[in-house]
C-alpha positions as a Python dict, from the first residue, in 0.01 Angstrom:
ca = {
    (1, 'M'): (0, 0, 0),
    (2, 'R'): (328, -120, -143),
    (3, 'D'): (470, -467, -110),
    (4, 'E'): (660, -473, 230),
    (5, 'S'): (955, -643, 84),
    (6, 'T'): (1018, -356, -165),
    (7, 'R'): (967, -117, 88),
    (8, 'R'): (1226, -278, 320),
    (9, 'A'): (1480, -277, 56),
    (10, 'V'): (1421, 106, -17),
    (11, 'L'): (1458, 172, 377),
    (12, 'G'): (1785, -54, 405),
    (13, 'L'): (2102, 142, 509),
    (14, 'A'): (2364, -131, 457),
    (15, 'G'): (2370, -215, 815),
    (16, 'T'): (2629, 27, 924),
    (17, 'T'): (2484, 364, 865),
    (18, 'I'): (2322, 434, 1155),
    (19, 'A'): (2492, 166, 1358),
    (20, 'V'): (2794, 379, 1422),
    (21, 'G'): (2797, 736, 1583),
    (22, 'L'): (2897, 934, 1881),
    (23, 'A'): (2692, 1115, 2119),
    (24, 'G'): (2347, 1033, 1948),
    (25, 'C'): (2100, 771, 1892),
    (26, 'S'): (2247, 495, 1684),
    (27, 'G'): (2083, 164, 1683),
    (28, 'L'): (1828, -92, 1849),
    (29, 'T'): (1848, -307, 2101),
    (30, 'S'): (1662, -661, 2075),
    (31, 'D'): (1342, -516, 2263),
    (32, 'G'): (1308, -212, 2035),
    (33, 'S'): (1425, 43, 2288),
    (34, 'A'): (1705, 291, 2196),
    (35, 'E'): (2047, 169, 2213),
    (36, 'T'): (2307, 440, 2319),
    (37, 'N'): (2643, 476, 2200),
    (38, 'E'): (2962, 629, 2344),
    (39, 'R'): (3102, 990, 2344),
    (40, 'A'): (3427, 1082, 2194),
    (41, 'D'): (3595, 1000, 2507),
    (42, 'G'): (3483, 660, 2522),
    (43, 'S'): (3271, 696, 2830),
    (44, 'G'): (2929, 479, 2819),
    (45, 'E'): (2600, 683, 2791),
    (46, 'P'): (2305, 624, 3003),
    (47, 'A'): (1948, 575, 2871),
    (48, 'T'): (1936, 960, 2825),
    (49, 'P'): (2189, 1209, 2776),
    (50, 'D'): (2175, 1374, 3126),
    (51, 'G'): (2140, 1004, 3283),
    (52, 'T'): (1782, 1065, 3412),
    (53, 'E'): (1485, 850, 3296),
    (54, 'T'): (1246, 978, 3044),
    (55, 'P'): (896, 990, 3231),
    (56, 'E'): (618, 739, 3097),
    (57, 'S'): (281, 747, 3140),
    (58, 'G'): (7, 473, 3113),
    (59, 'G'): (-364, 523, 3008),
    (60, 'S'): (-492, 637, 2704),
    (61, 'D'): (-375, 1017, 2701),
    (62, 'P'): (-9, 1131, 2753),
    (63, 'G'): (-76, 1284, 3122),
    (64, 'E'): (1, 1629, 3217),
    (65, 'L'): (211, 1801, 2934),
    (66, 'S'): (496, 2037, 3004),
    (67, 'E'): (498, 2339, 2808),
    (68, 'P'): (792, 2407, 2604),
    (69, 'T'): (986, 2742, 2593),
    (70, 'G'): (1258, 2911, 2349),
    (71, 'A'): (1288, 3012, 2002),
    (72, 'V'): (1216, 2669, 1860),
    (73, 'R'): (842, 2695, 1934),
    (74, 'S'): (815, 3013, 1784),
    (75, 'A'): (1023, 2950, 1476),
    (76, 'A'): (873, 3133, 1167),
    (77, 'I'): (817, 2937, 845),
    (78, 'P'): (844, 3036, 468),
    (79, 'E'): (544, 3198, 283),
    (80, 'N'): (573, 2893, 39),
    (81, 'A'): (553, 2653, 312),
    (82, 'A'): (294, 2447, 131),
    (83, 'D'): (551, 2387, -167),
    (84, 'R'): (804, 2242, 85),
    (85, 'D'): (787, 1871, 129),
    (86, 'Y'): (988, 1893, 466),
    (87, 'P'): (942, 2115, 768),
    (88, 'I'): (1141, 2440, 746),
    (89, 'A'): (1204, 2726, 964),
    (90, 'G'): (1327, 3041, 818),
    (91, 'T'): (1217, 3262, 530),
    (92, 'G'): (1257, 3005, 252),
    (93, 'S'): (1507, 3227, 69),
    (94, 'A'): (1809, 3233, 326),
    (95, 'G'): (2162, 3223, 161),
    (96, 'V'): (2225, 2903, 353),
    (97, 'E'): (2025, 2605, 415),
    (98, 'A'): (2088, 2325, 679),
    (99, 'T'): (1923, 2001, 748),
    (100, 'L'): (1866, 1859, 1086),
    (101, 'Y'): (1833, 1483, 1088),
    (102, 'G'): (1675, 1362, 1410),
    (103, 'G'): (1469, 1102, 1562),
    (104, 'W'): (1128, 1187, 1737),
    (105, 'K'): (1211, 908, 2003),
    (106, 'C'): (1586, 979, 2031),
    (107, 'S'): (1679, 1123, 2382),
    (108, 'Y'): (1961, 1287, 2232),
    (109, 'T'): (1770, 1462, 1969),
    (110, 'A'): (1548, 1563, 2227),
    (111, 'S'): (1795, 1719, 2467),
    (112, 'F'): (1958, 1915, 2169),
    (113, 'V'): (1577, 2044, 2069),
    (114, 'K'): (1528, 2160, 2415),
    (115, 'G'): (1881, 2318, 2436),
    (116, 'E'): (2125, 2422, 2182),
    (117, 'L'): (1857, 2430, 1895),
    (118, 'N'): (1691, 2742, 2053),
    (119, 'D'): (2025, 2910, 2031),
    (120, 'L'): (2064, 2807, 1645),
    (121, 'I'): (1744, 2931, 1592),
    (122, 'G'): (1786, 3252, 1768),
    (123, 'T'): (2126, 3326, 1598),
    (124, 'Y'): (2090, 3234, 1258),
    (125, 'V'): (1722, 3161, 1158),
    (126, 'E'): (1558, 3439, 1303),
    (127, 'P'): (1779, 3700, 1148),
    (128, 'G'): (1708, 3543, 806),
    (129, 'D'): (2077, 3406, 761),
    (130, 'V'): (1981, 3037, 761),
    (131, 'D'): (1667, 2817, 647),
    (132, 'L'): (1675, 2516, 877),
    (133, 'E'): (1503, 2196, 742),
    (134, 'F'): (1405, 1902, 963),
    (135, 'R'): (1399, 1540, 856),
    (136, 'A'): (1280, 1263, 1065),
    (137, 'V'): (1481, 935, 1066),
    (138, 'P'): (1224, 655, 1182),
    (139, 'Y'): (1410, 352, 1049),
    (140, 'D'): (1744, 185, 1115),
    (141, 'N'): (1840, -102, 834),
    (142, 'G'): (1475, -97, 732),
    (143, 'E'): (1345, -155, 1081),
    (144, 'P'): (1184, 100, 1313),
    (145, 'F'): (1453, 294, 1493),
    (146, 'H'): (1329, 317, 1852),
    (147, 'G'): (1030, 97, 1858),
    (148, 'D'): (734, -11, 1629),
    (149, 'D'): (552, 325, 1687),
    (150, 'E'): (853, 581, 1568),
    (151, 'P'): (746, 551, 1191),
    (152, 'G'): (385, 665, 1289),
    (153, 'V'): (528, 957, 1469),
    (154, 'A'): (710, 1062, 1175),
    (155, 'R'): (421, 1028, 953),
    (156, 'A'): (220, 1241, 1195),
    (157, 'G'): (506, 1494, 1192),
    (158, 'Q'): (473, 1494, 821),
    (159, 'A'): (83, 1529, 836),
    (160, 'V'): (116, 1839, 1055),
    (161, 'W'): (352, 1999, 824),
    (162, 'N'): (153, 1928, 521),
    (163, 'E'): (-197, 2024, 652),
    (164, 'D'): (-108, 2276, 921),
    (165, 'P'): (238, 2420, 854),
    (166, 'E'): (191, 2707, 1081),
    (167, 'S'): (170, 2498, 1365),
    (168, 'F'): (434, 2247, 1308),
    (169, 'W'): (729, 2413, 1509),
    (170, 'P'): (508, 2438, 1824),
    (171, 'Y'): (409, 2093, 1769),
    (172, 'F'): (773, 2007, 1733),
    (173, 'A'): (878, 2178, 2046),
    (174, 'Y'): (573, 2015, 2234),
    (175, 'L'): (655, 1667, 2132),
    (176, 'F'): (1004, 1685, 2197),
    (177, 'E'): (966, 1835, 2543),
    (178, 'N'): (717, 1564, 2641),
    (179, 'Q'): (898, 1270, 2475),
    (180, 'R'): (834, 915, 2560),
    (181, 'T'): (1072, 643, 2465),
    (182, 'T'): (861, 337, 2565),
    (183, 'N'): (771, 102, 2260),
    (184, 'D'): (428, 141, 2140),
    (185, 'W'): (360, 414, 2355),
    (186, 'Y'): (273, 675, 2063),
    (187, 'S'): (-84, 581, 1972),
    (188, 'A'): (-267, 815, 1744),
    (189, 'E'): (-465, 921, 2046),
    (190, 'R'): (-185, 1009, 2255),
    (191, 'I'): (-10, 1200, 1957),
    (192, 'R'): (-344, 1387, 1891),
    (193, 'A'): (-332, 1502, 2255),
    (194, 'V'): (-17, 1659, 2200),
    (195, 'A'): (-114, 1807, 1894),
    (196, 'D'): (-415, 1959, 2068),
    (197, 'A'): (-188, 2118, 2315),
    (198, 'A'): (17, 2271, 2055),
    (199, 'G'): (-263, 2425, 1876),
    (200, 'V'): (-267, 2198, 1572),
    (201, 'S'): (-587, 2225, 1368),
    (202, 'D'): (-847, 1952, 1433),
    (203, 'A'): (-846, 1908, 1038),
    (204, 'V'): (-516, 1745, 1053),
    (205, 'N'): (-591, 1383, 1022),
    (206, 'I'): (-339, 1243, 1281),
    (207, 'E'): (-512, 909, 1298),
    (208, 'A'): (-469, 822, 938),
    (209, 'A'): (-105, 948, 933),
    (210, 'V'): (-11, 713, 1234),
    (211, 'D'): (-177, 414, 1138),
    (212, 'G'): (-165, 423, 745),
    (213, 'D'): (105, 465, 509),
    (214, 'A'): (63, 852, 416),
    (215, 'Y'): (391, 1031, 342),
    (216, 'E'): (611, 708, 310),
    (217, 'E'): (753, 841, -27),
    (218, 'R'): (906, 1145, 171),
    (219, 'I'): (1022, 926, 459),
    (220, 'D'): (1193, 689, 193),
    (221, 'A'): (1348, 972, 16),
    (222, 'T'): (1493, 1089, 367),
    (223, 'M'): (1648, 738, 437),
    (224, 'K'): (1801, 726, 102),
    (225, 'R'): (1959, 1065, 194),
    (226, 'V'): (2083, 927, 515),
    (227, 'D'): (2241, 631, 333),
    (228, 'E'): (2406, 884, 69),
    (229, 'I'): (2554, 1144, 285),
    (230, 'P'): (2594, 915, 497),
    (231, 'V'): (2449, 1020, 852),
    (232, 'A'): (2602, 797, 1109),
    (233, 'A'): (2371, 884, 1401),
    (234, 'V'): (2121, 1137, 1507),
    (235, 'P'): (2107, 1430, 1585),
    (236, 'R'): (2317, 1562, 1308),
    (237, 'L'): (2334, 1883, 1126),
    (238, 'V'): (2432, 1899, 750),
    (239, 'V'): (2575, 2218, 634),
    (240, 'A'): (2728, 2267, 272),
    (241, 'D'): (2717, 1885, 257),
    (242, 'E'): (2938, 1832, 550),
    (243, 'V'): (2796, 1647, 860),
    (244, 'Y'): (2841, 1802, 1199),
    (245, 'A'): (2749, 1655, 1540),
    (246, 'P'): (2620, 1917, 1766),
    (247, 'T'): (2588, 1679, 2051),
    (248, 'V'): (2969, 1623, 2027),
    (249, 'D'): (3100, 1944, 1936),
    (250, 'F'): (2859, 2241, 1948),
    (251, 'K'): (3106, 2499, 1894),
    (252, 'E'): (3242, 2322, 1557),
    (253, 'T'): (2868, 2326, 1451),
    (254, 'R'): (2846, 2699, 1515),
    (255, 'R'): (3166, 2763, 1334),
    (256, 'A'): (3041, 2565, 1035),
    (257, 'L'): (2724, 2776, 1031),
    (258, 'D'): (2943, 3100, 1073),
    (259, 'A'): (3156, 3020, 777),
    (260, 'A'): (2865, 2941, 547),
    (261, 'V'): (2692, 3246, 635),
    (262, 'R'): (2991, 3450, 548),
    (263, 'G'): (3043, 3263, 250),
    (264, 'G'): (2682, 3342, 146),
    (265, 'E'): (2717, 3716, 192),
}
């Protein structure tokens, strides 16, 4: 395992990268819960985008799970999925590749995944025009983004992609459909229960991913890209090196994809 001080230096985001943003998760409060930001109109945001409370559950299992619907759950993956470091939906050879940066415990990301992302998958990915990569953002300025358990959730997602890529997008849809925001809620046992509901193979070692340091190099590389671009909040979609905020202006995001597809024809 690498020295923790070295690891924190790699993950540092110069303080302001995640700290500023609109209509997305953009920082931490002192107790480790998600700190909301303001929309473009300056109105304060509640704990979740629609103003409702995210359901929580006690005990050792996640409780009754809701089944996701829509195009995200059934997204196709490339034939060479095993060669890709990060999850991708599409053929792997589309003329346009877009990258979605999101947080597994970010309520704004969950709202986008359950809503507009289904439209993007159906309109651009399913026809083969766009390949969509997902990069989880589990840290803010070197610290866990939405609580101590979020890095483990990110490692679990990478494990599912690496070991059972055909089950990744069902798992992705199930986890966001049943997202919890309480700090330290995502134990390996609870994530395993969500993975089982999504049909993830028992061979995927969820426990080792959650509680170990597997896939940290891939996560470190994502955090470096977040700093380089920069990505100021999540969810954000990067198209042709430009950052778009689908939770702020979804029409603008679609226009960017339309232009990229036309340019690639």
